[in-house]
ROMARKE-755589 format. One line per 3 residues: number of its first residue (from 1); their letters; for each residue x, y, z of N, C-alpha, C. Coordinates in Angstrom, 2 decimals. Example, Ala and Ser with C-alpha at 12.3 -4.5 7.8 and 13.67 -1.06 7.14 Angstrom:
2
1 = AS = 13.19:-5.69:7.80:12.30:-4.50:7.80:13.20:-3.30:7.80 ~ 12.85:-2.25:7.08:13.67:-1.06:7.14:12.90:0.03:7.87 .
***
This chain:
292
1 = MSH = 0.88:-1.31:-0.03:0.01:-0.01:0.04:0.87:1.19:0.00 ~ 0.46:2.27:-0.77:1.22:3.50:-0.93:1.02:4.30:0.49 ~ 2.11:5.10:0.79:1.67:5.94:1.86:0.93:6.93:1.45 .
4 = HDD = 0.57:7.26:0.11:-0.44:8.23:-0.19:-1.80:8.01:0.63 ~ -2.11:6.85:0.99:-3.45:6.42:1.53:-3.48:6.99:2.90 ~ -2.52:7.40:3.52:-2.38:7.95:4.75:-2.86:9.37:5.01 .
7 = QPE = -2.15:10.39:4.27:-2.57:11.78:4.26:-1.93:12.30:3.04 ~ -2.45:13.50:2.66:-2.04:14.22:1.38:-0.60:14.57:1.53 ~ 0.13:14.52:0.28:1.55:14.71:0.33:1.87:16.12:-0.25 .
10 = AHD = 2.96:16.43:-0.27:3.57:17.95:-0.60:3.04:18.40:-1.86 ~ 2.60:17.46:-2.76:2.24:18.04:-3.89:0.89:18.51:-3.99 ~ 0.13:18.46:-2.75:-1.22:19.18:-2.55:-0.97:20.42:-2.11 .
13 = LGL = 0.12:20.95:-1.89:0.49:22.35:-1.38:0.35:23.55:-2.43 ~ 0.42:23.22:-3.75:0.19:24.11:-4.64:1.50:25.10:-4.92 ~ 1.08:26.34:-5.45:2.33:27.16:-5.87:3.08:27.84:-4.80 .
16 = SHD = 2.53:28.05:-3.81:3.18:28.68:-2.51:4.38:27.61:-2.13 ~ 4.06:26.39:-2.20:5.27:25.32:-1.75:6.32:25.26:-2.74 ~ 6.02:25.77:-4.16:6.90:25.39:-5.14:7.44:26.85:-5.45 .
19 = LPQ = 7.28:27.87:-4.74:7.71:29.16:-5.18:9.10:29.25:-5.19 ~ 9.98:28.65:-4.26:11.42:28.93:-4.41:11.83:28.26:-5.65 ~ 11.28:26.97:-5.87:11.70:26.37:-6.99:11.59:27.08:-8.35 .
22 = LVE = 10.33:27.68:-8.54:10.14:28.58:-9.69:11.05:29.72:-9.75 ~ 11.36:30.36:-8.63:12.24:31.63:-8.63:13.50:30.97:-9.08 ~ 14.02:30.07:-8.71:15.29:29.25:-9.00:15.37:28.98:-10.47 .
25 = RGR = 14.29:28.58:-10.99:14.28:28.12:-12.40:14.24:29.46:-13.35 ~ 13.57:30.47:-12.70:13.85:31.78:-13.40:15.32:32.30:-13.49 ~ 16.04:32.20:-12.35:17.48:32.58:-12.42:18.15:31.80:-13.39 .
28 = RGL = 17.94:30.46:-13.68:18.73:29.68:-14.44:18.31:29.96:-15.87 ~ 17.07:30.75:-16.05:16.67:30.95:-17.54:15.76:30.06:-18.05 ~ 14.54:30.41:-18.02:13.55:29.67:-18.81:13.17:30.20:-20.13 .
31 = GRR = 13.70:31.19:-20.34:13.12:31.81:-21.63:12.10:32.70:-21.45 ~ 11.56:33.56:-22.48:10.59:34.51:-22.40:9.28:34.06:-21.89 ~ 8.74:32.83:-22.58:7.60:32.34:-22.23:7.53:31.65:-20.74 .
34 = GLL = 8.49:31.03:-20.37:8.60:30.59:-19.13:8.60:31.59:-17.89 ~ 9.45:32.64:-18.20:9.26:33.55:-17.09:8.03:34.56:-17.15 ~ 7.42:34.61:-18.19:6.08:35.20:-18.28:5.04:34.27:-17.56 .
37 = GIV = 5.14:32.96:-17.46:4.40:32.10:-16.85:4.50:32.21:-15.40 ~ 5.64:32.54:-15.08:6.03:32.48:-13.65:5.45:33.88:-13.07 ~ 5.73:34.99:-13.68:5.24:36.36:-13.44:3.62:36.21:-13.14 .
40 = GGL = 3.14:35.73:-14.32:1.55:35.74:-14.31:1.06:34.98:-13.29 ~ 1.67:33.76:-12.81:1.28:32.82:-11.72:1.47:33.63:-10.31 ~ 2.70:34.37:-10.18:2.74:34.87:-9.00:1.75:36.03:-8.73 .
43 = GVA = 1.15:36.72:-9.91:0.18:37.81:-9.81:-1.09:37.21:-9.38 ~ -1.50:36.13:-9.98:-2.73:35.58:-9.54:-2.78:34.99:-8.18 ~ -1.64:34.24:-7.85:-1.61:33.66:-6.50:-1.51:34.75:-5.46 .
46 = AVA = -0.92:35.96:-5.58:-1.10:37.13:-4.81:-2.44:37.67:-4.43 ~ -3.26:37.89:-5.71:-4.47:38.24:-5.67:-5.40:37.34:-4.95 ~ -5.30:35.95:-5.10:-6.00:35.09:-4.57:-5.72:34.85:-3.08 .
49 = GCA = -4.40:35.02:-2.80:-4.07:34.95:-1.28:-4.68:35.97:-0.45 ~ -4.65:37.34:-0.92:-5.19:38.50:-0.37:-6.79:38.33:-0.20 ~ -7.44:37.68:-1.21:-8.68:37.65:-1.01:-9.33:36.47:-0.14 .
52 = SGD = -8.59:35.41:0.01:-9.12:34.25:0.65:-8.28:33.78:1.80 ~ -7.26:34.44:2.08:-6.33:34.35:3.28:-5.69:33.04:3.05 ~ -4.96:32.78:1.82:-4.47:31.62:1.42:-3.31:30.97:2.31 .
55 = TGA = -3.32:29.72:2.47:-2.46:29.11:3.26:-1.31:28.22:2.60 ~ -1.45:28.29:1.23:-0.53:27.57:0.44:-1.22:26.55:-0.35 ~ -2.61:26.38:-0.41:-3.19:25.28:-1.14:-3.53:25.75:-2.51 .
58 = STT = -3.57:27.08:-2.81:-4.14:27.60:-3.98:-2.95:27.45:-5.16 ~ -3.43:27.35:-6.35:-2.58:27.36:-7.48:-2.96:28.35:-8.46 ~ -2.12:28.61:-9.43:-2.36:29.70:-10.51:-3.39:29.16:-11.51 .
61 = SSP = -4.37:30.02:-11.64:-5.43:29.79:-12.59:-6.27:30.97:-12.69 ~ -6.91:31.04:-13.53:-7.83:32.20:-13.77:-9.13:31.92:-12.79 ~ -9.52:32.97:-11.92:-10.61:32.63:-11.12:-12.01:32.87:-12.05 .
64 = SRP = -11.93:33.42:-13.10:-13.01:33.68:-13.85:-13.54:32.44:-14.77 ~ -12.52:31.65:-14.98:-12.71:30.50:-16.15:-13.89:29.58:-15.50 ~ -14.94:29.27:-16.50:-16.06:28.49:-15.95:-15.65:27.11:-15.80 .
67 = DRP = -16.34:26.35:-14.93:-15.99:24.95:-14.87:-17.08:24.03:-15.29 ~ -16.82:22.79:-15.70:-17.70:21.92:-16.28:-17.93:21.06:-15.15 ~ -19.15:20.26:-15.09:-19.18:19.19:-14.12:-18.18:18.00:-14.24 .
70 = PGG = -18.10:17.21:-13.18:-17.00:16.19:-13.23:-17.02:15.22:-14.44 ~ -18.32:14.99:-15.08:-18.41:14.11:-16.10:-18.12:14.84:-17.47 ~ -17.83:16.01:-17.59:-17.76:16.93:-18.73:-16.42:16.86:-19.32 .
73 = GAP = -15.77:18.04:-19.67:-14.35:17.99:-19.95:-14.25:18.82:-21.28 ~ -13.00:19.02:-21.53:-12.60:19.86:-22.83:-13.03:19.01:-24.01 ~ -13.35:19.58:-25.06:-13.68:18.91:-26.30:-12.51:18.24:-27.01 .
76 = GAD = -11.29:18.71:-26.66:-10.12:18.13:-27.18:-9.62:18.76:-28.39 ~ -8.83:18.00:-29.16:-8.19:18.81:-30.23:-8.85:19.16:-31.23 ~ -9.84:18.66:-31.57:-10.83:19.15:-32.62:-11.66:20.41:-32.42 .
79 = STV = -11.39:21.11:-31.26:-12.04:22.37:-31.02:-11.03:23.51:-30.50 ~ -11.37:24.76:-30.81:-10.52:25.89:-30.49:-11.18:26.58:-29.26 ~ -12.34:26.11:-28.69:-12.98:26.86:-27.76:-12.14:27.11:-26.55 .
82 = EVA = -11.50:26.03:-25.89:-10.81:26.03:-24.67:-9.38:26.67:-24.90 ~ -9.00:26.70:-26.18:-7.52:27.34:-26.52:-7.95:28.81:-26.44 ~ -9.21:29.34:-26.83:-9.44:30.72:-26.66:-9.41:31.24:-25.43 .
85 = DGE = -9.84:30.41:-24.36:-10.07:30.70:-22.90:-8.75:31.23:-22.24 ~ -7.67:30.64:-22.93:-6.22:31.07:-22.13:-5.43:29.90:-21.93 ~ -4.13:30.27:-21.47:-3.18:29.27:-21.32:-3.58:28.24:-20.32 .
88 = IPE = -3.08:27.02:-20.45:-3.26:26.00:-19.51:-2.62:26.44:-18.14 ~ -3.09:26.19:-17.05:-2.59:26.94:-15.84:-1.31:26.13:-15.22 ~ -0.64:27.00:-14.74:0.65:26.62:-14.15:0.42:25.91:-12.87 .
91 = ETA = 0.83:24.56:-12.47:0.56:23.92:-11.36:1.85:23.34:-10.76 ~ 1.87:22.79:-9.52:2.96:22.33:-8.96:3.29:20.95:-9.58 ~ 4.47:20.64:-9.62:5.01:19.34:-10.19:4.85:18.32:-9.05 .
94 = GPY = 4.90:18.78:-7.94:4.78:17.81:-6.73:6.23:17.25:-6.40 ~ 6.35:16.44:-5.33:7.45:15.81:-4.82:8.19:14.66:-5.77 ~ 7.33:14.32:-6.79:7.68:13.04:-7.46:7.96:13.29:-9.03 .
97 = PGD = 8.64:14.34:-9.33:8.51:14.87:-10.61:9.74:13.99:-11.52 ~ 10.46:13.48:-11.04:11.44:12.57:-11.95:12.11:13.40:-12.97 ~ 12.29:14.69:-12.80:12.97:15.38:-13.67:14.26:16.27:-13.27 .
100 = GSN = 14.75:15.71:-12.01:15.88:16.25:-11.42:15.81:17.34:-10.59 ~ 14.65:17.74:-10.54:14.41:18.87:-9.40:14.31:18.49:-8.09 ~ 13.79:17.25:-8.02:13.79:16.54:-6.52:14.18:15.09:-6.54 .
103 = GPN = 15.53:14.87:-6.55:16.04:13.53:-6.68:16.18:13.07:-7.91 ~ 15.76:11.90:-8.27:16.03:11.18:-9.53:15.63:12.04:-10.80 ~ 16.40:11.74:-11.89:16.10:12.33:-13.27:15.88:11.32:-14.23 .
106 = ALT = 14.58:11.09:-14.62:14.35:10.24:-15.70:14.60:10.87:-17.13 ~ 14.57:12.13:-17.22:14.45:12.73:-18.37:15.81:12.52:-19.15 ~ 16.86:12.57:-18.54:18.35:12.37:-19.27:18.67:10.92:-19.50 .
109 = ESG = 17.80:9.85:-19.04:18.06:8.71:-19.30:17.57:7.99:-20.69 ~ 18.46:7.38:-21.25:18.16:6.69:-22.53:16.88:5.75:-22.37 ~ 15.97:5.87:-23.31:14.63:5.30:-23.37:13.48:6.03:-22.76 .
112 = VVR = 13.80:7.20:-22.29:12.55:8.16:-21.81:11.68:8.41:-23.03 ~ 12.17:8.68:-24.12:11.38:9.05:-25.06:10.65:7.87:-25.81 ~ 9.43:7.73:-25.35:8.63:6.60:-25.92:7.15:6.94:-25.73 .
115 = QDI = 6.39:6.27:-26.65:5.04:6.59:-26.63:4.19:5.66:-25.45 ~ 4.66:4.36:-25.50:3.99:3.53:-24.49:4.88:3.63:-23.19 ~ 4.09:4.14:-22.11:4.90:4.29:-20.88:4.41:3.28:-19.72 .
118 = TGS = 3.72:2.20:-20.18:3.34:1.38:-19.26:4.42:0.37:-18.42 ~ 5.36:0.28:-19.25:6.56:-0.47:-18.80:7.73:0.32:-18.44 ~ 8.60:-0.26:-17.56:9.97:0.50:-17.30:10.85:0.31:-18.31 .
121 = FGS = 11.96:1.10:-18.35:12.98:1.10:-19.33:14.37:1.08:-18.63 ~ 15.41:0.83:-19.46:16.73:0.76:-19.04:16.93:-0.43:-18.15 ~ 17.43:-0.34:-17.00:17.61:-1.53:-16.15:16.49:-1.93:-15.30 .
124 = ASG = 15.31:-1.29:-15.44:14.27:-1.71:-14.73:13.23:-2.43:-15.71 ~ 12.48:-3.39:-15.13:11.71:-4.26:-16.00:10.23:-4.33:-15.80 ~ 9.68:-3.69:-14.82:8.33:-3.87:-14.29:7.37:-3.13:-15.31 .
127 = VAE = 6.18:-3.75:-15.22:5.00:-3.19:-16.14:3.99:-2.84:-15.29 ~ 3.39:-1.64:-15.19:2.32:-1.12:-14.58:1.00:-1.76:-14.92 ~ 0.13:-2.48:-14.15:-1.16:-3.08:-14.57:-2.21:-2.13:-14.19 .
130 = GIP = -3.29:-2.08:-15.10:-4.46:-1.33:-14.78:-5.26:-1.14:-16.11 ~ -6.32:-0.38:-16.13:-7.19:-0.12:-17.16:-6.43:0.58:-18.20 ~ -6.36:0.19:-19.64:-5.62:0.92:-20.43:-6.27:2.36:-20.89 .
133 = VTV = -5.37:3.40:-20.96:-5.83:4.85:-21.44:-4.85:5.28:-22.49 ~ -5.33:5.80:-23.53:-4.45:6.68:-24.54:-4.73:8.01:-24.15 ~ -3.62:8.78:-23.90:-3.68:10.31:-23.63:-3.09:11.08:-24.89 .
136 = RLT = -4.24:11.78:-25.45:-3.93:12.61:-26.57:-3.91:13.85:-26.31 ~ -2.72:14.71:-26.35:-2.51:15.92:-26.29:-2.29:16.91:-27.40 ~ -2.72:18.06:-27.70:-2.43:18.92:-28.63:-1.87:20.17:-28.09 .
139 = VYD = -0.79:20.66:-28.27:0.11:21.67:-27.78:-0.09:22.96:-28.72 ~ -0.45:24.05:-28.25:-0.66:25.19:-29.02:0.10:26.37:-28.38 ~ 0.61:27.15:-29.41:1.26:28.45:-28.94:0.15:29.42:-28.89 .
142 = LNG = 0.00:30.00:-27.82:-1.12:30.96:-27.77:-0.50:32.42:-27.63 ~ -0.89:33.24:-28.53:-0.62:34.48:-28.60:-1.61:35.68:-28.75 ~ -2.20:35.89:-27.55:-3.32:36.89:-27.73:-4.60:35.76:-27.95 .
145 = DDA = -5.40:36.16:-29.12:-6.47:35.36:-29.42:-6.04:34.30:-30.54 ~ -4.76:34.25:-31.00:-4.32:33.48:-32.06:-3.62:32.40:-31.25 ~ -3.95:30.94:-31.81:-3.46:29.89:-31.20:-3.07:28.97:-32.62 .
148 = TPL = -1.70:28.73:-32.53:-1.17:27.77:-33.47:-0.46:26.64:-33.01 ~ -0.57:25.52:-33.72:0.06:24.22:-33.17:1.54:24.40:-33.01 ~ 2.03:23.98:-31.60:3.38:24.17:-31.52:4.23:22.90:-31.80 .
151 = AGA = 4.43:22.81:-33.11:5.22:21.76:-33.74:6.45:21.75:-33.07 ~ 6.97:20.35:-32.65:8.33:20.29:-32.28:8.53:20.51:-30.66 ~ 7.39:20.88:-30.04:7.39:20.92:-28.61:7.28:19.50:-28.09 .
154 = AVY = 7.84:19.37:-26.73:7.85:18.07:-26.26:7.19:18.07:-24.93 ~ 6.51:16.96:-24.52:5.73:16.89:-23.39:6.25:15.53:-22.45 ~ 6.47:15.96:-21.30:6.93:14.67:-20.41:5.66:14.58:-19.56 .
157 = LWH = 5.18:13.25:-19.48:3.82:13.02:-18.85:4.34:11.95:-17.72 ~ 3.85:12.11:-16.40:3.88:11.12:-15.38:2.76:11.06:-14.37 ~ 2.43:9.94:-13.94:1.45:9.64:-12.98:1.75:8.53:-12.02 .
160 = CDR = 0.74:8.53:-11.11:0.93:7.26:-10.19:0.33:6.05:-10.71 ~ 0.77:4.80:-10.12:0.03:3.61:-10.59:-1.22:3.14:-9.95 ~ -1.79:2.27:-10.14:-3.21:1.95:-9.76:-3.14:1.63:-8.04 .
163 = AGS = -1.94:1.62:-7.64:-1.82:1.48:-6.07:-1.59:2.91:-5.50 ~ -1.39:3.91:-6.32:-1.21:5.28:-5.87:0.30:5.54:-5.71 ~ 1.07:4.77:-6.03:2.67:5.04:-5.81:3.15:5.51:-7.12 .
166 = YSM = 4.26:6.48:-6.93:4.84:7.03:-7.98:6.22:6.34:-8.21 ~ 6.52:5.80:-9.45:8.03:5.13:-9.83:8.94:6.00:-9.45 ~ 10.20:5.34:-9.11:11.30:6.03:-8.70:11.31:6.67:-7.29 .
169 = YDG = 10.31:6.54:-6.72:10.00:7.35:-5.31:9.51:6.42:-4.29 ~ 8.42:5.82:-4.40:7.74:5.25:-3.19:6.99:3.64:-3.56 ~ 6.49:3.24:-2.47:5.75:2.00:-2.54:6.54:0.77:-3.34 .
172 = DAV = 5.81:-0.03:-3.88:6.33:-1.06:-4.75:6.94:-0.65:-6.08 ~ 6.83:0.54:-6.34:7.39:1.25:-7.61:8.65:1.87:-7.52 ~ 9.17:1.96:-6.36:10.50:2.63:-6.00:11.52:2.37:-6.98 .
175 = DEN = 11.55:1.07:-7.34:12.58:0.65:-7.97:12.30:0.56:-9.58 ~ 11.20:1.05:-9.95:10.74:1.11:-11.34:10.77:2.51:-11.83 ~ 10.55:2.74:-13.23:10.43:4.17:-13.91:9.27:4.06:-14.83 .
178 = FLR = 8.37:3.20:-14.78:7.16:3.09:-15.54:6.30:4.34:-15.18 ~ 5.41:4.36:-16.18:4.50:5.69:-16.22:5.06:7.02:-16.25 ~ 6.14:6.97:-16.93:6.99:8.24:-17.13:7.26:8.21:-18.71 .
181 = GVQ = 7.30:9.27:-19.51:7.78:9.14:-20.88:7.68:10.62:-21.53 ~ 8.37:10.75:-22.50:8.42:12.05:-23.43:8.02:11.81:-24.68 ~ 7.16:12.74:-25.40:6.82:12.54:-26.81:6.95:13.99:-27.32 .
184 = EAA = 7.35:14.05:-28.80:7.51:15.21:-29.27:6.09:15.59:-30.23 ~ 5.80:16.68:-30.31:4.62:17.24:-30.99:4.89:17.12:-32.40 ~ 3.87:16.73:-33.12:3.87:16.69:-34.68:3.66:18.01:-35.24 .
187 = EDG = 3.52:18.25:-36.58:3.41:19.47:-37.22:1.96:20.21:-36.67 ~ 0.95:19.41:-36.41:-0.16:19.81:-35.91:-0.35:19.96:-34.40 ~ 0.89:19.78:-33.67:1.00:19.95:-32.26:0.35:18.71:-31.57 .
190 = TLS = 0.09:17.70:-32.32:-0.43:16.50:-31.48:0.65:15.31:-31.10 ~ 0.43:14.84:-29.90:1.14:13.69:-29.45:0.37:12.85:-28.57 ~ 0.83:11.49:-28.43:-0.06:10.69:-27.53:0.97:9.82:-26.61 .
193 = FTT = 0.23:9.24:-25.62:0.99:8.25:-24.67:-0.08:7.23:-24.55 ~ 0.59:5.91:-24.30:-0.24:4.69:-24.19:0.13:4.51:-22.53 ~ -0.86:4.39:-21.83:-0.69:4.32:-20.24:-1.82:3.45:-19.64 .
196 = IFP = -1.84:3.60:-18.14:-2.89:3.00:-17.43:-3.85:4.07:-16.55 ~ -4.86:3.69:-16.26:-5.68:4.68:-15.50:-4.95:4.76:-14.10 ~ -4.72:5.98:-13.70:-4.01:6.28:-12.43:-5.28:5.97:-11.21 .
199 = ACY = -4.51:5.73:-10.08:-5.39:5.62:-8.82:-5.91:7.01:-8.33 ~ -6.81:6.81:-7.44:-7.13:8.01:-6.58:-6.50:7.90:-5.21 ~ -5.47:8.64:-4.74:-5.01:8.35:-3.50:-5.59:9.47:-2.56 .
202 = AGR = -5.33:9.28:-1.18:-6.04:10.11:-0.12:-5.63:11.58:-0.38 ~ -6.62:12.49:-0.52:-6.45:14.02:-0.45:-6.39:14.65:-1.89 ~ -6.37:13.75:-2.98:-6.32:14.32:-4.31:-7.37:13.73:-5.25 .
205 = WPH = -7.70:14.63:-6.22:-8.69:14.12:-7.37:-7.68:13.35:-8.22 ~ -8.16:12.33:-8.93:-7.42:11.63:-9.85:-6.88:12.53:-11.08 ~ -5.64:12.37:-11.25:-4.81:13.34:-12.23:-3.83:12.69:-12.89 .
208 = MHF = -3.20:13.41:-13.87:-1.83:13.17:-14.37:-1.12:14.32:-14.42 ~ 0.27:14.34:-14.14:1.24:15.50:-14.22:1.79:15.58:-15.70 ~ 2.07:16.89:-16.12:2.90:16.98:-17.27:3.55:18.15:-17.46 .
211 = EVY = 4.80:18.16:-18.02:5.63:19.45:-18.30:5.74:19.52:-19.91 ~ 5.59:20.83:-20.34:5.62:21.19:-21.84:7.19:21.86:-21.93 ~ 7.98:21.22:-22.85:9.24:21.92:-23.15:9.18:22.53:-24.60 .
214 = ESL = 10.19:23.26:-24.80:10.19:24.04:-26.17:10.79:23.04:-27.29 ~ 11.35:21.85:-26.86:11.88:21.01:-27.96:12.10:19.72:-27.20 ~ 12.28:18.67:-28.04:12.64:17.32:-27.43:14.09:17.54:-26.86 .
217 = DAA = 15.05:18.19:-27.45:16.33:18.16:-26.82:16.23:18.87:-25.43 ~ 15.42:19.93:-25.35:15.28:20.60:-24.15:14.49:19.79:-23.11 ~ 13.53:18.77:-23.40:12.93:17.83:-22.58:13.99:17.09:-21.96 .
220 = TSA = 14.66:16.51:-22.93:15.72:15.31:-22.42:16.88:15.97:-21.75 ~ 17.10:17.30:-21.60:18.02:17.73:-20.78:17.43:18.56:-19.78 ~ 16.22:18.41:-19.60:15.47:19.08:-18.48:15.62:20.54:-18.42 .
223 = TGK = 15.77:21.28:-19.53:15.84:22.65:-19.66:14.80:23.27:-20.84 ~ 14.59:24.66:-20.68:13.57:25.20:-21.65:12.32:24.78:-21.39 ~ 11.87:24.60:-20.16:10.48:24.29:-19.82:9.54:25.50:-20.05 .
226 = LRT = 8.41:25.38:-20.58:7.37:26.34:-20.89:6.31:26.27:-19.64 ~ 5.86:25.00:-19.46:4.82:24.96:-18.46:4.70:23.65:-17.80 ~ 4.32:23.74:-16.45:4.10:22.44:-15.65:2.55:22.41:-15.40 .
229 = SQL = 1.77:21.42:-15.55:0.44:21.38:-15.24:-0.20:20.14:-14.93 ~ -1.41:19.95:-14.69:-2.06:18.65:-14.17:-3.27:18.48:-15.13 ~ -3.51:17.32:-15.51:-4.75:16.80:-16.36:-5.65:16.21:-15.35 .
232 = ALP = -7.03:16.58:-15.20:-8.19:15.97:-14.43:-8.89:15.03:-15.13 ~ -9.44:13.98:-14.38:-10.06:12.90:-15.06:-11.52:12.96:-14.58 ~ -12.37:12.81:-15.50:-13.89:12.87:-15.18:-14.37:11.87:-14.10 .
235 = QDV = -15.38:12.29:-13.23:-15.92:11.43:-12.10:-16.51:10.19:-12.46 ~ -17.29:10.25:-13.62:-17.94:9.13:-14.16:-17.13:8.14:-14.60 ~ -16.14:8.52:-15.16:-15.00:7.50:-15.75:-14.36:6.87:-14.54 .
238 = CEA = -13.90:7.77:-13.55:-13.23:7.29:-12.49:-14.04:6.27:-11.77 ~ -15.26:6.36:-11.53:-16.00:5.66:-10.82:-16.09:4.23:-11.42 ~ -16.29:4.19:-12.83:-16.31:2.97:-13.61:-14.98:2.13:-13.48 .
241 = VYA = -13.94:2.90:-13.44:-12.66:2.09:-13.41:-12.39:1.63:-12.11 ~ -12.53:2.43:-11.03:-12.23:1.99:-9.70:-13.37:0.97:-9.21 ~ -14.15:0.56:-9.94:-15.22:-0.66:-9.60:-14.47:-2.08:-10.07 .
244 = TEG = -13.24:-1.82:-10.86:-12.50:-3.10:-11.17:-11.53:-3.52:-10.26 ~ -10.96:-4.68:-10.58:-10.00:-5.36:-9.70:-8.69:-4.62:-9.71 ~ -8.21:-4.25:-8.51:-6.84:-3.68:-8.37:-7.09:-2.27:-7.90 .
247 = YEQ = -8.17:-1.65:-8.04:-8.40:-0.31:-7.82:-9.31:-0.12:-6.47 ~ -9.38:-1.26:-5.69:-10.24:-1.16:-4.61:-10.12:-0.08:-3.60 ~ -8.64:0.38:-3.35:-8.42:1.46:-2.32:-8.96:2.70:-2.99 .
250 = SVG = -9.06:2.89:-4.36:-9.51:4.31:-4.83:-10.86:4.51:-4.73 ~ -11.65:3.57:-4.63:-13.09:3.67:-4.35:-13.44:4.66:-3.11 ~ -12.74:4.19:-2.10:-12.96:5.02:-0.53:-12.31:6.28:-0.76 .
253 = NLA = -11.13:6.47:-1.39:-10.47:7.82:-1.44:-11.26:8.70:-2.47 ~ -11.69:8.27:-3.54:-12.61:9.05:-4.38:-13.75:9.76:-3.72 ~ -14.38:8.90:-2.69:-15.56:9.19:-2.03:-15.28:10.47:-0.98 .
256 = QVN = -14.15:10.51:-0.77:-13.59:11.58:0.34:-13.27:12.77:-0.34 ~ -13.23:13.00:-1.54:-12.49:14.14:-2.34:-13.31:14.72:-3.50 ~ -13.53:15.94:-3.73:-14.23:16.23:-4.88:-13.42:17.56:-5.63 .
259 = LDT = -13.88:18.01:-6.85:-13.06:18.88:-7.59:-13.20:20.20:-6.90 ~ -14.12:20.52:-5.98:-14.23:21.93:-5.39:-13.31:21.86:-4.05 ~ -12.97:20.78:-3.79:-11.93:20.86:-2.40:-10.73:20.27:-2.69 .
262 = DGI = -10.40:19.87:-3.84:-9.08:19.36:-4.20:-8.10:20.53:-4.23 ~ -6.76:20.30:-3.68:-5.92:21.42:-3.46:-5.35:22.07:-4.74 ~ -5.46:21.41:-5.94:-5.01:21.96:-7.17:-6.21:22.44:-8.03 .
265 = FSD = -7.36:21.57:-8.16:-8.39:21.87:-9.07:-9.44:22.72:-8.32 ~ -9.50:23.18:-7.24:-10.52:23.73:-6.61:-10.73:25.18:-7.02 ~ -9.61:25.71:-7.65:-9.87:27.20:-8.14:-10.14:27.21:-9.64 .
268 = GYS = -10.56:26.02:-10.17:-10.91:26.04:-11.66:-10.31:25.01:-12.21 ~ -10.98:24.19:-13.10:-10.53:23.04:-13.76:-10.85:22.82:-15.18 ~ -11.69:23.61:-15.69:-12.23:23.51:-17.02:-11.27:23.49:-18.24 .
271 = LQM = -9.91:23.93:-18.02:-8.85:24.02:-18.99:-8.14:22.81:-18.92 ~ -8.27:21.98:-17.70:-7.51:20.82:-17.45:-8.43:19.44:-17.28 ~ -9.70:19.48:-17.54:-10.55:18.48:-17.43:-10.33:17.76:-18.93 .
274 = AKV = -10.03:16.44:-18.90:-9.81:15.87:-20.16:-11.25:15.37:-20.66 ~ -11.52:15.24:-21.96:-12.59:14.66:-22.44:-12.05:13.30:-22.51 ~ -12.96:12.18:-21.91:-12.60:10.79:-21.96:-13.61:10.11:-22.71 .
277 = TGS = -13.39:9.21:-23.61:-14.24:8.22:-24.22:-13.77:6.77:-24.20 ~ -14.58:5.91:-24.32:-14.31:4.47:-24.26:-14.99:3.74:-23.08 ~ -14.61:2.71:-22.73:-15.12:1.82:-21.66:-14.00:1.09:-20.98 .
280 = VAE = -14.31:0.45:-19.90:-13.48:-0.42:-19.11:-13.04:-1.49:-19.89 ~ -13.91:-2.11:-20.80:-13.65:-3.35:-21.41:-12.72:-3.14:-22.60 ~ -12.94:-1.76:-23.25:-12.08:-1.56:-24.46:-10.87:-0.56:-24.18 .
283 = GYV = -10.90:0.02:-23.02:-10.06:0.99:-22.66:-10.38:2.42:-23.00 ~ -9.76:3.41:-22.52:-10.14:4.66:-22.74:-9.15:5.52:-23.52 ~ -9.79:6.67:-24.04:-9.04:7.74:-24.67:-9.23:9.13:-23.99 .
286 = ATL = -8.15:9.73:-23.48:-8.28:10.99:-22.57:-7.60:12.26:-23.72 ~ -8.48:13.17:-23.99:-8.01:14.26:-24.89:-7.94:15.54:-24.28 ~ -6.91:16.32:-24.44:-6.77:17.65:-23.89:-6.03:18.56:-24.71 .
289 = NVP = -6.49:19.84:-24.87:-5.64:20.84:-25.52:-4.72:21.47:-24.42 ~ -3.62:21.85:-25.09:-2.62:22.34:-24.09:-1.98:23.54:-24.61 ~ -2.75:24.70:-24.36:-2.19:26.20:-25.03:-1.24:26.61:-23.89 .
292 = V = 0.10:27.06:-24.51:1.12:27.66:-23.57:1.37:28.95:-24.21 .
***
């Protein structure tokens, strides 16, 4: 059993927890877009903190963006509605990023660039079990009201296994590096990953983490990061998945959290809620636009 079942971890603390890291990244040089993301995030966080007596749980997002019900979600790459609504919010990477900012670095290891992330690579050989999910992302360069596909950008995606453990860090997954991988965006900004549906562990709504980099070379050297964010999963799909074998712990955890109280998504999640189609029997497809 993962220790996530005991209490929320540091990745529930939001931007205030990660502020020193963000400032340090700024000193090292994130580039124009990365620095603008940090400055904008600090401005929103400051306003939210003054208005609500923030204790560190808030994250950067637009307080005016509307939210959809848990079963809804962004329409995905075939629509520009959510792209016009603004950039994907900056969120905490949490304590288990595997990008060298907190311990191990999977990004500089040979084999991390892959579409199927269900298995470990390199010297590790484990395979994560669970309901199959294909994650389809479309990365856009957002400039005012204009959004163009960001060809050549790279996305690093990672998430917990069905027991709630993060590879390279905790639980039975500590010696594995599965459920982590990098893909490069095509000319139309699209990329995809084959993975499994993550668990719901105590204190957090079911989610996946991702980082957007300016290029594949930047991603595999852990430099030139444009955005760190999280993808949310719809409640109806979560309930269907968690009714299957291996996800038993997630049933109780999901019943004790909702999007309005989650430390990351409580300030708005419409731009981060994936559209999910499919079934337990056939697997799912999760689609999200990622404007940066």
